[in-house]
C-alpha positions in Angstrom: 1.1 -14.2 -12.3 1.7 -13.7 -8.6 0.9 -10.2 -7.3 4.0 -8.2 -6.3 2.3 -7.0 -3.0 3.8 -3.6 -3.5 2.0 -0.9 -1.5 -0.8 1.0 -3.2 -2.9 3.7 -1.6 -6.4 5.0 -2.3 -8.8 7.6 -1.0 -12.5 7.1 -0.6 -14.5 10.3 -1.0 -18.2 10.9 -1.7 -18.1 14.3 -3.3 -17.4 18.0 -3.0 -19.3 21.4 -2.9 -18.8 22.2 -6.6 -17.4 20.8 -9.8 -14.3 23.0 -9.4 -13.7 21.7 -5.9 -14.1 18.1 -7.0 -11.6 18.5 -9.9 -9.1 20.1 -7.5 -9.6 17.3 -5.0 -9.0 14.6 -7.6 -5.8 16.4 -8.8 -4.6 16.7 -5.2 -5.2 13.0 -4.5 -3.2 12.3 -7.7 -0.4 14.7 -6.7 0.0 13.2 -3.3 0.8 9.8 -4.8 -2.4 7.9 -4.3 -3.2 5.3 -6.8 -7.0 5.5 -6.8 -9.9 7.7 -6.0 -12.8 5.5 -4.8 -16.5 6.5 -4.5 -19.1 4.9 -2.2 -22.6 4.1 -3.4 -25.2 5.4 -0.9 -28.2 7.6 -1.2 -28.7 9.2 2.2 -25.1 10.3 3.2 -23.2 10.5 -0.1 -23.6 13.6 -2.2 -22.4 12.4 -5.7 -23.6 9.6 -8.0 -20.4 7.5 -8.4 -20.5 7.0 -12.2 -20.6 10.8 -12.8 -18.1 11.6 -10.1 -15.6 9.0 -11.3 -15.9 10.3 -14.9 -15.2 13.9 -13.8 -12.3 12.8 -11.6 -10.8 10.8 -14.4 -11.1 13.7 -16.9 -9.4 16.0 -14.4 -6.3 13.8 -13.9 -3.8 11.9 -15.9 -2.7 8.8 -14.0 -5.3 8.5 -11.1 -7.4 5.4 -11.2 -11.1 5.7 -10.3 -13.3 3.0 -8.8 -16.2 2.2 -6.5 -15.9 1.1 -2.9 -18.4 -0.4 -3.6 -21.5 -0.3 -5.8 -24.6 -1.9 -4.2 -25.5 -4.6 -6.7 -29.3 -4.3 -6.0 -29.4 -0.7 -7.2 -28.6 -1.3 -10.9 -28.7 -4.2 -13.4 -25.2 -5.6 -13.7 -25.2 -5.2 -17.5 -25.8 -1.5 -17.0 -23.0 -1.4 -14.5 -20.7 -3.1 -16.9 -21.5 -0.7 -19.7 -20.8 2.3 -17.5 -17.5 0.9 -16.4 -16.5 -0.2 -19.9 -17.3 3.3 -21.2 -15.3 4.9 -18.3 -12.4 2.6 -18.9 -12.3 3.4 -22.5 -12.6 7.2 -22.0 -10.0 7.2 -19.2 -7.4 5.1 -21.1 -7.8 2.0 -18.8 -8.0 3.6 -15.3 -11.0 1.9 -13.7 -11.4 -0.5 -10.8 -14.8 -2.2 -10.6 -15.9 -2.4 -6.9 -19.1 -4.5 -6.5 -20.9 -5.5 -3.3 -24.0 -7.2 -2.2 -25.6 -4.1 -0.7 -25.7 -3.7 3.1 -27.0 -0.4 4.4 -30.6 -1.0 5.2 -31.5 2.7 5.4 -30.8 3.0 1.7 -33.2 0.1 0.9 -35.9 1.5 3.2 -35.7 5.0 1.7 -36.1 3.7 -1.9 -38.6 1.0 -1.2 -36.2 -1.8 -2.3 -36.8 -5.1 -0.6 -34.0 -5.9 1.9 -33.5 -9.6 1.2 -31.5 -11.9 3.4 -27.7 -11.7 3.2 -27.7 -15.1 1.5 -30.0 -13.9 -1.3 -28.1 -10.7 -1.8 -24.8 -12.6 -2.0 -26.2 -15.1 -4.4 -27.5 -12.3 -6.6 -24.0 -10.6 -6.4 -22.4 -13.9 -7.6 -24.6 -13.9 -10.6 -24.0 -10.2 -11.2 -20.2 -10.9 -11.3 -20.8 -13.4 -14.0 -22.8 -10.9 -16.0 -20.2 -8.1 -15.6 -17.4 -10.4 -16.6 -19.3 -11.7 -19.6 -20.1 -8.1 -20.7 -16.4 -7.2 -20.6 -15.2 -10.2 -22.7 -15.0 -10.1 -26.5 -18.1 -11.3 -28.3 -21.6 -12.2 -27.2 -22.5 -14.3 -24.2 -25.6 -15.8 -22.6 -26.2 -16.5 -18.9 -29.2 -18.0 -17.1 -29.4 -17.7 -13.3 -32.1 -17.4 -10.7 -31.8 -13.6 -10.7 -30.5 -12.6 -14.2 -31.0 -14.0 -17.7 -28.8 -12.7 -20.5 -29.3 -13.8 -24.1 -26.6 -13.5 -26.7 -25.6 -10.1 -25.4 -22.4 -8.4 -26.7 -21.7 -5.6 -24.4 -20.3 -2.5 -26.0 -18.0 -0.7 -25.7 -15.3 -3.1 -24.5 -12.9 -1.8 -21.8 -9.3 -1.0 -22.6 -8.2 -3.2 -19.7 -9.0 -6.8 -20.5 -10.5 -7.1 -18.1 -10.7 -4.2 -15.6 -9.8 -5.4 -12.1 -12.9 -6.4 -10.1 -12.9 -5.6 -6.4 -15.2 -7.4 -3.9 -15.1 -6.7 -0.2 -16.8 -8.4 2.7 -16.7 -9.2 6.4 -18.4 -12.6 6.6 -17.3 -16.0 5.4 -19.8 -16.4 2.5 -18.9 -13.0 0.9 -15.2 -13.3 1.5 -15.1 -16.8 0.0 -17.0 -15.5 -3.1 -14.4 -12.7 -3.3 -11.6 -15.2 -3.1 -13.0 -17.2 -6.0 -14.1 -14.3 -8.3 -12.3 -11.0 -7.5 -8.9 -9.6 -8.4 -8.9 -7.2 -5.4 -10.4 -8.4 -2.1 -11.5 -5.9 0.6 -11.2 -7.2 4.2 -14.1 -5.4 5.9 -16.1 -5.3 9.1 -19.1 -7.7 9.0 -22.0 -5.3 8.5 -24.7 -8.0 9.1 -26.9 -5.6 11.1 -27.4 -3.4 8.1 -25.7 -0.4 9.8 -22.3 0.5 11.4 -22.7 -0.9 15.0 -20.5 -1.9 17.9 -20.8 -5.4 16.6 -19.2 -4.4 13.3 -16.2 -2.7 15.0 -15.7 -5.6 17.4 -15.7 -7.9 14.4 -12.6 -6.2 13.2 -10.2 -7.1 16.0 -6.9 -8.6 14.9 -7.9 -12.3 15.3 -11.1 -11.8 13.3 -9.2 -10.0 10.6 -6.7 -12.9 10.4 -9.6 -15.3 10.1 -11.1 -13.3 7.2 -7.9 -13.5 5.3 -7.9 -17.3 5.8 -11.4 -17.5 4.4 -10.2 -15.7 1.3 -7.1 -17.9 1.1 -9.1 -21.1 1.4 -11.6 -20.2 -1.3 -9.0 -18.7 -3.7 -6.7 -21.8 -3.6 -4.0 -21.4 -6.1 -5.4 -17.9 -7.1 -4.5 -16.5 -3.7 -1.0 -15.4 -4.7 -2.5 -13.4 -7.6 -5.0 -11.5 -5.5 -4.4 -8.0 -4.1 -5.8 -7.6 -0.6 -7.1 -4.3 0.6 -8.3 -2.6 3.9 -10.2 0.6 4.1 -9.1 2.2 7.4 -12.0 3.9 9.2 -10.0 4.7 12.4 -7.0 6.5 10.8 -4.9 9.2 12.3 -1.4 10.5 12.2 -0.6 11.4 15.8 2.1 11.5 18.4 -0.3 10.2 21.0 -1.3 6.8 19.6 -2.5 5.4 22.9 -4.3 8.5 24.1 -6.4 8.6 20.9 -7.2 4.8 21.2 -8.3 5.2 24.8 -10.6 8.0 23.9 -12.3 6.1 21.1 -12.1 2.4 22.1 -14.5 2.5 25.1 -17.4 3.5 23.0 -17.1 0.3 21.0 -16.5 -2.0 23.9 -12.8 -2.6 23.1 -9.7 -2.1 25.1 -7.1 0.5 23.8 -4.8 -2.4 22.7 -7.7 -4.2 20.9 -8.6 -1.0 19.1 -5.0 -0.2 18.0 -4.5 -3.8 16.7 -8.0 -3.8 15.0 -8.1 -4.4 11.2 -9.9 -1.0 10.7 -7.3 1.0 12.8 -4.2 2.7 11.5 -3.0 5.2 14.1 0.4 6.6 15.1 3.3 8.6 13.9 4.4 8.3 10.3 7.1 5.9 11.4 4.7 3.8 13.5 2.2 3.6 10.7 4.8 2.6 8.2 6.0 -0.2 10.5 2.4 -1.3 11.2 1.5 -1.5 7.5 4.6 -3.4 6.7 3.9 -5.9 9.5 0.3 -6.3 8.3 1.5 -7.0 4.8 3.8 -9.7 6.1 1.1 -11.3 8.3 -2.1 -10.6 6.4 -0.8 -10.0 2.8 -2.6 -6.7 2.7 -0.8 -4.2 0.5 -3.6 -1.9 -0.7 -4.5 0.8 1.9 -7.5 3.1 1.6 -8.2 6.1 3.8 -11.0 8.6 3.9 -11.6 12.2 3.0 -10.7 13.4 6.4 -7.2 11.9 6.6 -5.7 11.6 3.1 -3.7 14.9 3.4 -2.2 14.0 6.8 -1.5 10.5 5.6 0.5 11.7 2.5 3.9 11.2 4.2 3.1 7.5 4.6 2.2 7.3 0.9 5.4 9.1 -0.1 7.5 6.6 1.9 5.7 3.3 1.0 3.9 3.6 -2.3 5.4 1.2 -4.8 7.7 -0.5 -2.3 
């Protein structure tokens, strides 16, 4: 069934100072009309463990969906991930989104002594992990034999309420985006983080033409599935401001971009509420992106955009 491409909005947040503050934040995200609270999966710069944080956010709210943006596949066995998400989906009444990634931040790997394999190996492992997660969600036992995982007559319990929960895979390079186009329900169009860190290279890889190319890689791999997919962008340069150009000029030079390139970049969403609404509608028309995610620092200022566009 073709996706309706109606706008949805999410907030990516890594934690809070206390349980009370975390519950209040989840309730505020819900009250402001956001669809989803997303948690990242890092060890050095993210306070909360995502599984526990999602569970508390789901318990504190009634309609808010909870998900990961995204779990690093190398940190946990995919059958363990599937069990955690299936449990959370059951306990929340079907409100999870399963964001999975190949793992990219090299400092996490270095800190924990995890081998930082080549991107090709990490992506191949993620492809097998997706098969394991999907198999765990389905009714009845399944077996799987790959290079990285072997599953023997495993019947994952509990089963999720959603059959199945939507799987989100994001990426910035052709191999990962093509995998997402073949296997995911939600595809995140991201910077290419091939250097293992956020660099000028990653930002320059997000200019408008590069973003358009990324959507095409997804479209080619998805084939007839493309119309069923929901496309998402996490906006890292996001601001509601009357001085769109001034802000862009202040920020763009540090990344080797012109102000125009920065404003048109696939990670930038800057302007007045009217300008941002126009921009998001134009990008939905051109790029088919209808799922918009902002960060902790901007979700309250961004609420008038959500109020105007969510569900339209």
